[in-house]
N, C-alpha and C positions, 0 to 999 in steps of 0.2 A: 867073110868076116870083115867087119868094119875096122879101119884103122884110126877112126875119129873118136875122141873121148867127149861126150856130150856134157859130162859134168864130174867135176873133181872135188873131193871133199877132204880138207886137211885143217889143222889147227892153225889159226892166225897167230903169229907171234909179233908182239911189240917190242921194239927195242930203242934205246936212245940213239939218235943219229950220230952222235959224236963216235960211235962205235964202228962206223961204216961210212966210207966216202961215197959209196954208191947210194946208200940211204940218204945221206945229205943232198946228193944230187937230185934225187926223187923229190924229196921235201921242197927243195928250191924251185924245181919245175912246177910242183902242184901249187906252191905259194904264187908264183909269177902267174900262172894260168887263172887262179882265183882273182888276183888283182885285176887282170884284164877283163874277165868276164863280168866282175861285179860292178865295174866302172867306178870304183871308190877313189881313183886318183883325180883329184880335182885340178892339180897342177899339171898343165899341158906339156911341161917339160918332162915330168916323171912319166906321164903316159907315153911320150914319144920314146924315152929311154926303154920303157918296159917292152913296148912293141918292137923296137929294135933288138932286144934280148930274145924275145919270142920268135922273131923272124929266124934266128939260128936253131931254135929247138923245134918249132912247128912241122918242118919236114920229116922229122924222126918220130912224130907222135903217131902212134897206131890208132888210138881212140881216146875221147875224152868223156867217157861214160862215168857216171857216178854209181858206185856200188852201194846198195842200201841193204844192211843185214836183214835177213828174214825174207827178202824177196827172192825166190828161186826162179830161175829160168830153164831148169831142166825137169 
């Protein structure tokens, strides 16, 4: 018997981030990642500050895939 779960299905719950510090942290990390990959910072100082922040987070990021509803991988 396998101990791996190839696919889990559950309801997605949306919540205001003010209700959870962990959700606020996830929002902040997603926002920072998006700013860096989009290249929208034209000010080199802002870009450098964001890169310094990301340097603290990056070693802890497991993956940066984008989930698209309706596309199943299982």
